[in-house]
N, C-alpha and C positions, 0 to 999 in steps of 0.2 A: 487234316485228312483230304487227300485228293479226293473230289466229288464225281471225278469221271471216271469212267470203268476202265479205259485203257490209256496208257501212256501217250500213243500214237495211234492217228487213224491215218490209212494210206487211202490215196483217191486216185483210181484209175479210170479213164475214159477210154472208151474201145469202138471203133468204127473198123468192122471189115478188113482185119487185118489178122485172122487167127496165126499164123505162124510166128510173127512178131510176138504177140499177145502171150503166147505159150513160152517163149523164151524169158520174158518179162515175168511171168507168174512163177516159172521153175525157179529163177534167181532170187524172187521175192519170197518161195517159200523158204529156202535156205536161210534167210536174213532175219526171218521172223520168228526163229526158233530161242526158246529161252526168253523171249521179251513181251511185253503186253500190250500187242499191236493187235487191232482189226484192220481188213482189207476190204475195201468197197469199190466194186467194178460196177462202172454205169455204162450200159450197152446202147448206143446209139443208133446200131444197123437193124434192130429187131431181128436179130438173125438166131432163129431156134435151134439150129447145130450148134453155133457157137455156145449158146446158154448151154446145151447139154453136155458138152466137152467141159465147160467150166465146171458145171457142177458135179462132175464124174472125177475128173482128175483135180480139180483143185477146192475140196469141198469147204476149206477156210476160209473162202471168198464171199461176202455177201454181195448178192446181186441186185442191183436196181435196173429193170429193163422198161426201156423206152420204145414206144409204137413207132415214133419216127427220129429223126436225127435233129437234135434240139440246139446242136452247136455246143463248142467246148465250154464256154462259161456258163450256160445255163445246167447243164451235165454236172458239171462240178460243184455248182451251186445246191444240185439235188441232195449230192452226196454230204456236202459239208453241213448241209442242215439236218442231218441223221446221221452224223459221225459223234463218237461216244469217246473220243480221244481228248487227253489234255494238249495234243499237238496235232495239226494236220500236215500231211505231206502231199502235194499234188503231183505225181509221176507219170509221166507217157508211157502208153503202152508197147513202147519200141525201145526199150531201156534195159540194160543188165547191171544191177547192184551186186556189191560184194556181200559175204557173208557179215560182216561187220558193219554195213552202212548206217543201217537204222539205228543200232546202239550208238554209235557215234554221234548220229543226230540227237539224238534224245540226251545223251550226256551233254553235249554242248549247250542245248537250250537250259539244262538244267544248272551248269557253270554258269552260264550268262544270260540270266532271264530278261536282261534289256532288248535282245535281238528279237529282232521281228521277223523280215524275211531271212532265209539263210538258204542259199544256193550251194553246188558244189562243181568241183572240177569235171567238166564232159568230154569225153573221147570220141570222134566219130567210131564206127566199127573198122577202122583201118589204123586205129590208134594215133589220128591226128587231132590236135586240142581243136574245140569247138569254142570260138571268140565269143560266141553269145553266153558264155557261163558268166562273165562279167561283162556290164556295160554301163555306160554314163547315161544321163539325163540326155534325150535326141533333142537338143536344141536345134533351131534352124542351120546355123552354121555346121553344127555337128552332123546332122544328118547329110547335108550337102557333101560333106567331105567322103560319108560314107557311100551314098549313092553313086558318086562319081569316081570312086575309088582312090580317091587322093590319100586316104588312110596307107594303101599299098607302098606307097613312095616313102613313107616314114613311119612303119609299124609300130614303134615304140615312142612316139612323140605324143605328148600330152594334148596338143589342140588337134592334130591332124586326124590321131587315133583315138580321140576320146570317146568316139560311140562304142568302140572295144575295151576302153580305158586300157590301151598298149602300151602306158609306160607303167602299168601295174603288173609284177612278177607273175606268172603264171602258176608258180607254184609256192606262194606267199599269201597269208589270210590278209583279206583287205574290207573296209567298209565300201560299198558300191552302190550306186543307185538304182540299178536293175538287174535282175535276176531272170533266169530262164524259167517258163513254167512247164519244162519237161521235167525239173525237179527242183520244186519249191516246197520248204518247210516253214509252217508259220504258227505262233500261238494264237490262243484266244486273247480277246480284247478284256478291259477291265469288267465287261458286263457279262463276260463267258462265253461268248458269241463269236467265230471266226469270221475274219473279215471277208465278204462275197466277192465273186469276180463281176464285173460290170456286164450285164447280159445284152447292150446292146452291140458288142462283139461277138460276132458269130464263130469266128476263128481267126487267129493271129492278132497280136495288139494287146490281148488282154493280159497277158502277164506283164507288161511293160505298166498298163495303168493299173494293176494291182501292186506292183512294187513300188509305183510312185505314192500312192494311198499308205501303203506300209510304212514307207519310209517318212512320210509326214508325222506319223504319229510320235518318233522317238530318234528319226534319224539313223536307224539300226537297220541297214541290210547288210548282211555280211556273205562275203564269198569265201568258201572255207574248202580248200585243194586237197586236204589231207585225207579225204575219203571219196576217190574219183569214181566215176561210172562210165560206163557207154550207151552213147545214145545215137541209133541210128539215123535219127533226124527225117529227112523228107524221103528215106527210103520205103517207108510203111504206107506213106501218103501215095494216092493216086492222082497222077498228074492231069488236071483239067484245067478248062478255063474257069470254071468257076472257082477253083483254089487262088489262080490269079487274081480274081477280081476283089474277093475278101479280102487278100493280102494288103491291095493298095488304098481298099476303102477302109480297111483299118487305120491306116496312116492318116485319114482325113479325120476320124473319130478322136483317134488321139489327139490330133491338133485342135480340134475344137474344143475338147474337155480340158486341156492343159494348157495351151500356148496361145490361142486365137484370141481370147479377151485383152491380152496385153500386146497385141500388135496392130496397125493401122489397117483401113479398110482397104487399102492397097496392096500392103504385103498380104491379106489375108485371101485376096482374090487370086494373087498370082501364086501363093501356094496351091489353093484349090485348082487353078487351071494346071499347073504343073504336073499335078498329082493325077487331074484327069488324063492328060496327056500321056504321062508316063503308063498309066494302066492300059491306055490304048496300044501303045507301044509294044508292051508286053504280052498282051492278048495276042497282037499280031505275031509276034515273034513264036509264042506257045501254040498257036495253030499251024504255022508254018512249018516247025521244026520238031514239036512235039518232044515228048521226054528221052534223052539219051538211052541208049541200047548198054546192057550189060557187057562185060568184057567175055566175049566167047572163050570157051574152057581150053580150046587150042593154043591161046597165046601164052599160056601159064607153061615155063620150062621143067615145074615140077610141083605135082600136089602132094602133100604130108598130112595123114591124118595122124592126131596125138590122141591115140588110143588103146586098149588091150583086147578089143572086142574084134576078134576074127570074121564073126558073121556079118558087122556093121563094114569092115573092108569089102567083104564080097559084094554086099548090097549097093554101096557106094560105086565100086567099079562096073557093076552090070548096070547102073541108072547112067553114069557119067560117060562110059565107054572111055575110060581113061585109066592109065596105069598109075596107082597109088600107093606109095610109102607108107607104112604104120610104124611108129615109133610112140614109145611110152612116156616121154619126156620132153619138154620144150628146150629149144635151140634159138640161136640165131638165125632168121629167115634168110633165104639166099634172093638174090634178084630174081623177079617173075616167078616166085613160089607163091602158091596157095596152099596156105595151113588151115585145117579142119580140126576146131575143138569138140571133142566129146567130152561133156561135162558130168558124165559118170564117171569118169577118171579125174577130170580136172575140177579143182575149186575155181569159182568165179572170181574171189579175189586174185588168185594166181594168174588169169588170164589178163583182167584188168592192169597189173601190173606189168606184165609183159609187153601188152601193149603199149603202155606210158614210155618204154624204153625202146622198143622195137616196130616202130608202124611197118605195116607191109598190108599185103590182101589178106583176108581170113573169112573163113567158113564157120557157121555157128549151128548146132545141132540141137533142138530141145531134148528134153529127156526120154519123150518116147521116141526120139528118131526118126520120125514121119516124115521131116523135111529138112533140108539144108538149106541155110540163107547164107548166100555170100556177100560180103560188104563191097560196092564198088564206089566208095568216095560218098562224103556227104552230100553231095548235090544229085546223086543218081538214085534212081529207084533201085532197092535191094533186088537180088537175082533169088527168086525163092524157088527150090527144085523138089519137087515131091518124089521121095523115094519109092522104088517098088517093093 
């Protein structure tokens, strides 16, 4: 008999992105129905308004509140130590899952108990495949091909595109080295504990380190494309100099933990110096140019709302000051069209499947219709509009 209370513990770490978090929790709510699942939210922002919102609108969520930002690794570990599920799922607060996502994850682990890490096919908010859904071990040569963009010359090359496992078809199940921390499921170990994240990582890189340690246990990290999700990626993150610094600092941390001991002093010094120089260059670029601005609404030739709510249509038109067409079904988007989803009409799975086959520009409304998030590509910050 299973000694744990739940089949799955979902762990979400949030930090000052309430609009995206609401979208995530709305989809999670639809996916936990009739399943033995608990949801743990670790709030790193100490935002009392956010806590009240979650308590009011999402009472199924167990909240762990921090008085300061502990970072991604420490926050996840807090929840993992308090989780009561047989499996754990690390889930980003800027994702959308389908109604059957969690049941598929539970079923897969039941049928394949030898699996350690489990990741899925991720799409950005425009429907483009996110290459970090499946990755190879970042050896020196592999990382250099990625940093200098050589993988773009031959995106399906087993050598040049090894960082993103470009030779592996995106719609086929594979054993891979590295999974994304935006959606990473794992079982308990033989002692009944979850593998914890390395807390020397503050943000970025901890999922690569975790994937390596999970893989070492039995060589079974699996990429499962049959249950795709949407990950808005950097769109919910505030672009700042500290973000840039943490990203490249994590590269050096990972190198020290997994590669340095097998390399010469000269190689290690060269890598250290290269990372320092690259960090300085990216900091200068970030300070000089800042984040890219969202596409102006005037750019779109047409705006289509998929809904049957006339009051919502009126609210959007008054807020956006644009003409909007309303229809109650999905079709192939036209060029330069913005399509807005009302999830009070549409199922999350329907929308995700639509994005898989029709990449375009899309807008997302939470269930309470308080905000509109327009996805402007994985590399750009999301356009969050508060509705009147």
